N, C-alpha and C positions, 0 to 999 in steps of 0.2 A: 706418400709412397710407402712410408714405414709401416703404416697400419696394414698394408697388403703383404709386406714381407714377413710379419710375425707369424701369421697362420701358415705361410709357406715353409718357414723353418720348422715349425711344429709338425707339419705334414711330412717333411723330409725325415724328421726324427722318428716319428711313429712308423713311417714306411720302412726305415732302416731297421727299427726294432722288429717289425714283422719279418723282414728279410732274414735277420739274424736268427729269429726263432725257427725258421724253416731249415737253416743249415745246422752245423755242429756248434760253433761258437762265434761270438762277435769280436773280432780282433781289436775293435775300438773301445771295448768295455773299460771304463775307468779313466779314459783319456780326458774327459770333460771335468774331472774333479778340480777344485780350486780352493784357495785360501784367501783371506783378506785381512787388512789392518785398518783400524779406524782412527782418524784424527779429527775430533769434533764431528762435523758433518761431511768430511771428505773421506772417501774409502778407496784404498789401493787394492785392486784385485790381481791375483797371481794364478795363472794356469799351472797345475802341478804336472803336466805332461812333460816327460824328459826324452821322448823319442826324437830321432833326427829327421823323421819324415815331415813333409810339408802338411800343415794343418790350416783349415779355415775356421775362424772363430766368430761367434755372434753372442753378445751379451745383452740381456734385457734387465734393466736395473729396478723395475718395479715402481717407477715414478712416471706415470703417464706413458708417453711413447719413447722415453729416453732409452738409447741403445748405443752399442759400439761394436766395431769389427776388429779392434786391437786385441793382441794376445794378452796383455797385462794392462787393462785400462785403469784410469783414475777418474772417479766421478764424485761430484759434490752435490748433495741433496739439498733441497730447499728448506726442510724443516725436520725436527726430530720425528721419529716414528718407527714402525715395524714394516720392513720392505722384503718382498720375495724376489730374489735374484736368480735368473736362469742363465746357464752357460751352455751353448750349443757348439759342437765341433764336427768337422768333416775331415777325414784323412783322404787326401787326394790320391795317394799311392794305393792304399788298401781298399779305397772306395767304401768306407764304412763310416758310421755316425755314432755319436754319444751325446748325452746331456746330463747336467747336474743342477740341482736346485738347493738353495740355502736361504734361510731367513735371517736377516740382520736387524738389530735394534740400535737406533741412534738416539742419543740424548736420553732424557728422563721421559718415557712415554706417558707416565702417569700425569705429568703436567698438562698433557694434551686433553685428557679426559674431562668433559664438561657435560654431565648428565642433565637433561631437561626434558619436560614433556608438556603438552597442551591437551585439553580434553573438551568434549562436546556431547551434550545430551542428544539422544534420539528424540526428534520432535513428536513422534507418535508414542514412544515409550520412554518417559523421562528417567526411569531407573536403569535404562541401558546406556552405558557411557562408552564412548569411543575415545581411546587414548592415542595420542600422536607423539611418537618418539622423535624429538628434534635435537637429540644429543649431538655433540661435536667431539671428534671429527666424524664426518659423514661422507663415505662409509667408514665404520669403525675399523681400527687396526686389527690385524690378525690376533687371535687369542682373547679378544674382548667379549664378555658375555653380559647379559642383562637379566635382572631379577626385579619383578614388580611385587609390591605389597599393597593391597587395595584397602587396607584399614578395617576390613571386616573378617580377618582371619584367612582370607584366600590370597593366592599369589599366582604369578604367571612368568614364564620365561620367553614369551613371544616378543617380537620387536615392537609392534604397535597393537596391543591387545584390545579386545572389546570385553567389558565386564558388566554383568547384570547384578545390581544390588537387590537384596530381598526386602530391605526395609528403608524407608526414607530417613534422612539424617545427614550429619556432617562427618565426612571421613577424611583422614589424613593418608594420602597415597604417596608412596615412596618408590623411586626408581634407583636401583643400585647398578652402577657400571663397574665391572670388575675384570682385572687381569689376574688369573689364578696364580697364587704364589708371589705376586708382585705388589698389587695395590688395588683399592676399590674406592669409588666416590659415590655419594648419595645425594639425590635431589628429592625434596618432599613438597607437596602442595595440598591444599584443602579442596575437597570435592563435595558439593552440596547436592543431595538427591532429594527432590521435592516429593511431597505426597502425590499419589496418582490422581490424575484429573479424570474423573468419571462422568463429567458433564455430558448430557445428551440434549442439546437444545432442540426445541420443537415448538410449533405453534399452529393454531387453526384460526379461522376467521368466518364470520357470517355477515351478510349484508342486512342493513336495516330494512324492514318490510315497507316502511313508509318513505324511505329515501334510499334509492339504489346506489347512490354515491357515498353513502356513509357505512363504514365497516367497523365491526367490533373484533379486536384481535385478542386471542386467549393464549397466554404463555403456558406451554405444556412441558417446560424444561424439567428434566429429572437428573439427579435428585434435587429437590428444592434446598435452598440455603438462605438463611436470614442475612448473610453477608454478601450475597450476590448482587451485582449491579448489572443493569441491562441497558441496551441502546437499540432502539428501533429506527430503521430507515425505511420510509414508506414508498420510495421510488419516484417521488415527485418533488424532492428537495426538502420535504418535511421530516421531522424526527421526533422521538419521545423517549423519556427515561422511565415511564410508568411500567408496571409489571403487566397490566392488561389494558392497553390503551384503546381509545376509539378515535378513528380518523375519518375525515370527510374529504373526498377527492373533488377537484373542480371539474374534471372531465372524465368521460369513459376512456378506457384503454387497458393495456396490459402493463402492469407495474411489477417491478422486482422489489419485494419486501424482504428485508434482512433483520434478523434478531441476533445481536451479539451479547453473550453472557460472560461476565468477568468475575472470577473468584479471587485470583491473584495474578502476578506477572507470569507465573508458569501454568496457569489454568484459565485460558480464554478460548472460547469456541463460538462459532458463528454458523448460522443456517440461513439460507435464502430460498424463497419460493416466489413463483410468478402468481400474481393475483389479478384475475380478470374482472375489471370494473365495467359493468355493462350499462350502456344507455343507448337508446335507439337513434344514434346519430350517424352511423356508418352508411355511406351511400354506395350501392352496387354500380358496377361499370363493366363494359366488355369491348373488345375490338374483334376484327375479323380480317381474313386474307383470302383472296380469290386466286385461282389458277390463272396465270396471265394468258395462256393459250386457249384453254378450254374450261371456262368457268363452271360448266355443268358437271365437271369431275367432282366438285365438292368445295365446301367452304370450311376453313379452320376457324372456329370461334375460340377466343381466349378471354377467360374471366379475369378482369383486372381489379376486382373488388379487394380492398386491403384488409382481409380478414384471415390471413394464413395462420395467425397465432390463436384464432378463436374458431373452433370447429362449428360451422353452421348446422342447424338442425336439418334443413332441407334446401335443395337447389333444383329449380325447374326452369328449363328453356322451352320457349314456344317459338317455332321457326317461321310461323306465318303461312305455312302450307298444310296445316292440320296435324303436324307431327311434333313430338316433344322429346326431351332428354333430361336426365338427372345427373349427367356427368359434369365435372368442373370445367373442362375444356373440350367440348364435343366437336366432332367433325360431321358435317351434314351435307348430303347430296340432294340438290334440287333437280326435279324432273324436267323443268323447262325454264327459259329465261323469264324475267319479270321483276316486279317490285314487291318486296316482302317486308312485313312488319314483324321484327324479331324482338321478343321480350325475355328478360332474365329476372326471375323472382327468387329472392333468397330469404329464408326464415332464419334470422341470426340466433334468436332464442324465443321462447314463448312470449307472445305479445309484441314481437318486433319483426315485422316482415316488410321488406322493401322491394320495389320493382323498377326496372329501367327498360325502356323500349327504344329501338332505333330502326330506321328504314334502310334496307340495303337493296342494291340493284344487281341482279344477275344478268349481265349483258349477253348478247349473242356471241358465239365463239368468234375469234378473230377471223376476218375475211381472208380467204386464200390469197388474194392479190397482195396484201400488205405483209405477208409473211417473209417476202424476199427483200424487203427494204434493208439497206445497209449503209454504213459510213466507211469511207476510205480516206486515208491521209498519208502523206509522206513522212518518213522518220528521219532522224539525224544520220542514219547509215546511208551511204550513197546508193541511189537507185533502188531503195527499199521502201515498200508500202506496208501499212497496217490496215486490215479490213475487218470489220465486225458487223455481224448481223444485228438488226434492230431488235429482234426477238430471239432469245436463246432458250431452247427447251430440249430436254433429252428425248422427247417423243418425235422430234422433227429430224429430217435428214437434209444435209447441206451439201451442195456441189458448187465449187468455185472454179471459174476459168479466168486466167489472168491475161489472156490475149497474146501470149507468147508460146502457146502449146502446152502449158503446165496448169495444174489446178490443185485443189485441196478439198477436204471433206469435214471440216469442223466449223462451229459457229463463229469462231474468231481465228484469224490466221495472219501470217506475215509472209511477204514474198520479195525476193531480190531479183531484179531484172539484169540480164547480161549486159545491156547497153541502154543509154537514154533513148527516149522516144515517146510517142503517144500510144497508149494502150487502152483497150476496152475490157473492163472487168465486169463479169457477170456472176450473179448468185442465183441458183435455182434451189428452192426449198420444197420438199415433198412432205405432205401430211396425208397419209393414206392413199388409196388408189385413185380417188376422185379429186385430189388437190395437189397441183404442182404450179408454183409461181416463180417467175424469172424477172430479175431487175438487172439492168446493165448501166454502167457509168464509164465515162472516159476520164483518163488521168494522164497528165504529162509527167514523165520521169526524167530527171536530169535538169540542167540549167535552162532557164527561160529568159527571154529578154524582159526588161522591166515593164515594157508596155503590156505584156501578157501576165505579169505577176500581180496577184490579187492578195489583199490583206483585209481582214475584218475581225471582229470579235463577237463571241456569244457570251451570255451570262446566265447564271442560275441562282435563284434566291434560296438560301440554305436554311432559313428559319421561318416560323409562322409570321413574324412581324415583317418579314421581307426586307430588312435593313442589312442583313449579312449576305453579300453577293460574291460568288465565285466567277471570275472573268477568265475566258479561254480564248487565246488568239488562234485564228484560222487563216491558213494560206495555202496556195497551191505550190509553194516552195517552203523548204525548211527555214524557220525563223531562228536566227542566231542571237538576237538581242531584242528586248522589249522595254519601252518606256511609256508609262501610263500617267495621264494627268486627269484629275477629278476636280471639277470646279462647280460650286453651287451657283445658282442663278444670280445671286446678289453679292457673291464673294469677289474680292479683288485678286486674291492669290490662290492658285490651284494647289491641290495636294499632288506631289510627284512620287511615283513608285517605280523604282528600277528593279523589276523582278519579273520572272516568267509566270504567267497565268496566276496572278495574285488573288487573294480573297480580301475584301475590304468591308468593314462594318461602318455604316453610316450612322451618325449619332443624332442627326436632325432631319426632320421631314423637309421635302422640297423637291425641286427639279434640278438635276445635276447633268452637266456635260462631261462625258467620259471620252477621252481620246487615247488611241494607241498609236505610237510611233515605233515601227518595226523595221529591223534590218534583216534581209533574207540572205540565204546562203549564196545566191547569185549576185550579191552586191547591191541590191535595190533597197531604197529607203521609201517606205510607204506609211501613210497616216490615214487612220479611219476614226471617225467620231460618231457618237450616238448619244441620245438623251435618256436619262433614267429618272423615274418618279419614285420617291420614297414617301410612303404614307406615315400616319401617326405611329410612333414607336412606343409600345407599352413599357411600363416600369419593369425593372429587373431587380433582383436582390443579390446581395453578397452575404455568403454564409461562411462562418468559421467555427470549427469545433475545437474546444479546449477542455482539458488538456489533450494533447495528441503527441505520443500515445497515451491511452487512458486505461485505468484498471477497474474502477467501480462505477464511475459516473462521468458523463460528458455534459458540457454546458454550451449554449449558443444564444445569440442575441439577435433580435429582429426589430426593425423600426416599422410600425404600422401606421397607416393613415386614418384608421378608425378602429372601433372595437369590433373584433371578428374572431372566428375560430381558426386555430392553427393546428394542422395535422402534421405530425412528425413520424416518419417511418425509418426503421433501421433495416437495410438490405445487405445481405452477405455477398461474398465474391461470386457466388453462383447465381445471383439474381433473386434469391428467395427472401421475401419480406419476413424478417424474424420477429419484429415487434411493431405495434402501431400505438401512438399516443395522441391525445387530443388536449389542447390547451385553450383557455379563454384569454385572448390577447386584447390588450388595451391600446388606445391611441398613444403613439410615442414609442420610446424604446422599451422592449420587454426582454427579460432574461428567463430562460427555461433550462431545466436539467432533466436528464434521463438516466436511470440506473442501468448499468451494463454488466454487473458483477457475474451474472449467470451465463453471459455469452462466452462461447469458446474463444480462445486467442485466435486472432486473424485480422484481416482487413475488411472494413465495412464502409457503407455509404449512408450518411444521414440525408434523407430526402424530406424537405419541408414544403407544404402546400398551404397557400392562403390567398384569398381574393383572386383566384385564377392564376396566381404566380407559382412557379415551381422552381426551387433552387436546391442544390445539393452540395455536400462537402464530404470528402473521404477522411477516415480516421482509422487508427490501429488500436485493437484491444490486446493488452498484454496481461499476463497473470502476475 
């Protein structure tokens, strides 16, 4: 609350001063004057006002928020120093204001002065030195001034100056902390200004004409120095300290090659470049997507070839209907349904052209009759249903009737009935003037007897192996609890899951009996069982990137069942494949590393493919 009062008193004072200036005289002028006596750190303050009128006082002692409303206060300070004391008064009778300010010194202020500084070179300009004033006390008492002597004949009175030296060398810098006419103290330290670092590292490279995996690197660093030391990093875990090294890569790919040149501790520079090592081992690929309602509207083709860091020379699509395209991700419209042989041919570089072909089927447009298929279910909200059209498309028009005189016009809708009962829900879907389809279903809303309550489950395989399955309980009443049991044909103990609509991953092939025990909102307990067959489960991989976060390189390990090629890609947060690397893997455990120094800071995914297996791991790149 005190911090709010101080500006208020100051505001009153200045307002009063302004009011007095508008009149003839201020009858309170001089009434705030005061004297004081000092006893060590204790100060007695005395108001010099002698009038008999009633006054209000406010003292600010200059030590933090310390204050008093007494006429003649006594205050003990924490330590010696110079303090600014303000005395405000208000005459309640004359309705006027006045203030007085005095500076007091307690103890030997010079004992408090402790000049000191720290300094730091500018990393880009070593002759530019930033000085940091860390003298005590901070902030300094009133009347304290600073004087810097930089050891090269120049000086400054700034609190924390920046100074640029004209020549390298060792300089003695002094900081003088002074109270004029009282005392001064000096602190000195040596500052070393190194010679300028004029290094400009650079390099070029050429591939061996007889071996495209072998590269000759030429150091173009200027100026040259007989004392310079170099360190090459070739982006595949290998390095060299030769001035002009030759390096042979094991696989084609995009590698980040770095050259670091060292002259001294204050003169080290590095340059990194991406080197494309080409071998005709990249395989093209593509995917496509049809319009679910009207496939003849067109097909979106997506080029999935991992070459985004290497600009191919030519791309050509052949759509199987006599037309072609050179776009990377073309959109193509077929004139009629049928089976088409689509080919993608890519010329990665001269002498390296690959082609992939796939068969796609353009079906007849969805029949008008099935456009109105829908699903309806009860929700946990009393007397409320959720209805969804089987086919949702913005080109279709939807009309729902709920059997109680109400309806809706969207592909997905919810409805709450006023009372329980049996209702007929109908959906009519329109597609143009010649297509209108209607489907109707009955639903019972509200409590049912257990004899009419039904419970079952449906399931969906979530992966290509078919061993990860999502189970969904289905009932004509709201289910309030679910208990699942999963038992293999030759197992004695089932797996029990107490969860709603769980997902379960089977680890072994075989035939399993899956049972659902459900309790419905109308108090019924129902059980439903079915069998599920799980086929052979392919091998999976576990991938871990280290270090994470990483700055210049990442490492990962794989266990391979035989000698094979490993493809590693780095994909950014937007899904763009930034780099692609190829490794020769050997049977057993393999360790690989990838240079990431040139990648911007951010989050990435390492995607590794080998022997038909794909695994990935996320990592963070920091600078």
